[in-house]
C-alpha positions in Angstrom: 0.0 0.0 0.0 2.9 2.4 0.8 4.3 1.9 -2.7 1.0 3.0 -4.3 1.2 6.4 -2.5 5.0 6.6 -3.2 4.4 5.8 -6.9 1.8 8.6 -7.1 4.1 11.0 -5.4 7.0 10.2 -7.6 5.0 10.5 -10.8 3.6 13.8 -9.6 7.2 15.0 -8.8 8.6 13.9 -12.1 6.5 16.4 -13.9 7.6 19.3 -11.6 11.0 20.8 -11.2 12.0 20.8 -7.5 15.1 21.2 -5.4 18.0 18.8 -5.3 17.8 18.7 -1.5 14.2 17.6 -1.6 15.0 14.9 -4.2 17.9 13.7 -2.1 15.5 13.4 0.9 13.1 11.4 -1.2 15.9 9.0 -2.3 17.0 8.6 1.4 13.4 8.1 2.7 12.1 5.4 0.3 13.2 1.8 0.2 16.1 1.0 -2.1 13.9 -1.5 -4.1 11.5 1.3 -4.9 14.3 3.7 -6.0 16.0 0.9 -8.1 12.9 -0.1 -10.0 12.3 3.6 -10.9 16.0 4.6 -11.3 15.6 6.0 -14.9 12.7 8.2 -13.5 15.0 9.4 -10.8 17.8 10.1 -13.2 15.4 12.2 -15.2 14.5 14.1 -12.1 18.1 14.5 -11.1 18.9 16.0 -14.5 16.0 18.4 -14.3 16.2 19.5 -10.6 17.3 22.8 -9.3 20.7 22.2 -7.7 21.1 25.4 -5.8 22.9 24.6 -2.6 23.0 20.8 -3.3 25.1 19.5 -6.2 23.9 16.9 -8.6 26.9 14.6 -7.9 25.5 14.1 -4.4 22.2 13.0 -5.9 24.1 10.5 -8.1 25.9 9.4 -5.0 22.6 8.8 -3.2 21.2 7.0 -6.2 24.3 4.8 -6.3 23.9 3.9 -2.6 20.3 2.7 -3.4 21.5 0.7 -6.4 24.1 -0.9 -4.2 21.2 -2.3 -2.1 18.8 -3.2 -4.9 19.0 -4.0 -8.6 17.5 -1.8 -11.3 15.7 -3.4 -14.3 18.3 -5.3 -16.4 17.7 -3.4 -19.6 18.3 0.0 -17.8 21.6 -0.9 -16.2 24.0 0.3 -18.8 22.1 3.6 -19.4 22.0 4.2 -15.7 25.8 3.8 -15.5 26.4 6.0 -18.5 24.2 8.8 -17.1 26.0 8.6 -13.7 29.5 8.6 -15.3 28.6 11.6 -17.4 28.3 13.6 -14.2 31.0 11.8 -12.2 33.8 12.1 -14.8 33.2 15.9 -15.0 33.9 16.5 -11.3 36.8 18.8 -10.6 37.3 18.1 -6.9 39.2 14.9 -6.4 37.4 14.1 -3.1 34.0 14.5 -4.8 35.1 12.2 -7.6 36.4 9.5 -5.3 33.3 9.6 -3.1 31.0 9.1 -6.1 33.2 6.6 -8.0 33.5 4.5 -4.9 29.7 3.9 -4.8 29.4 3.3 -8.6 32.4 0.9 -8.9 30.4 -1.5 -6.7 27.4 -1.2 -9.2 29.7 -1.7 -12.2 31.4 -4.8 -10.7 28.0 -6.4 -9.9 26.3 -5.8 -13.2 29.1 -5.7 -15.8 31.5 -8.5 -14.9 30.8 -10.5 -18.1 31.7 -7.9 -20.7 33.2 -9.5 -23.8 36.7 -8.4 -24.9 37.0 -6.3 -28.0 37.5 -8.7 -30.8 37.4 -6.1 -33.6 41.0 -6.9 -34.7 40.8 -10.7 -34.8 40.6 -10.8 -38.6 43.7 -8.6 -38.8 46.0 -10.6 -36.6 48.4 -11.7 -39.4 48.9 -8.0 -40.4 49.2 -6.9 -36.8 51.8 -9.6 -36.1 53.7 -8.4 -39.2 53.7 -4.9 -37.9 55.1 -6.1 -34.5 57.9 -8.0 -36.3 58.8 -4.9 -38.4 58.8 -2.7 -35.3 61.0 -4.9 -33.2 63.4 -5.5 -36.1 64.2 -1.8 -36.0 64.5 -1.4 -32.2 67.8 -2.5 -30.6 67.1 -0.9 -27.2 64.0 -2.6 -25.8 63.7 -0.2 -22.9 62.9 2.5 -25.5 60.5 0.2 -27.3 58.5 -0.5 -24.1 58.5 3.1 -23.1 56.8 4.1 -26.4 53.4 5.2 -25.3 51.3 3.2 -27.7 53.3 0.0 -27.8 51.8 -1.8 -24.9 48.2 -0.8 -25.8 49.0 -2.1 -29.3 49.9 -5.5 -27.8 46.6 -5.5 -25.9 44.8 -5.7 -29.3 45.7 -9.4 -29.4 42.8 -10.8 -27.4 43.2 -14.4 -28.6 45.5 -16.2 -26.1 47.4 -18.3 -28.7 48.2 -15.3 -30.9 49.2 -13.2 -27.9 51.7 -16.0 -26.8 53.1 -16.1 -30.4 53.6 -12.3 -30.4 55.3 -12.4 -27.0 57.6 -15.2 -28.2 58.5 -13.1 -31.2 59.4 -10.2 -29.0 61.4 -12.4 -26.6 63.4 -14.0 -29.5 64.2 -10.5 -30.8 65.3 -9.5 -27.4 67.6 -12.5 -27.0 69.4 -11.8 -30.3 
């Protein structure tokens, strides 16, 4: 019965712009399950609210605390994370950033642990291996090679384990010579 009244209140509030402090109080007062199931509605209200005296990153912090206790609908999870990170990554104060990120890292780990690696370059492995061979053939000082900013990220493009091992063997053989 309580949720019916809460549902009516939230739907009424969603159509009106109100203060961030009031919105934070609402997110603190209602059960986490209630907030989580309506998290996209709350994100919309956060984006539209008047933040005078109460910054939006604290609202995303409160939302993140609720989502640490209850799961949002599965098809909203990525959009929720993207909306939160849009705000969090723009924070200038390191302490504000850390406080928000700490809450949202838990959410990310719980809901996005099974992301698939980027396999976009699998069809180009022979060409990429050839590039590696040509690069290491021209480097005699491997400390310089490994300090090249883009070299290690280039190696990370090899997602298939057998190919990665082959590339590493090639590098080691060149190092031994």
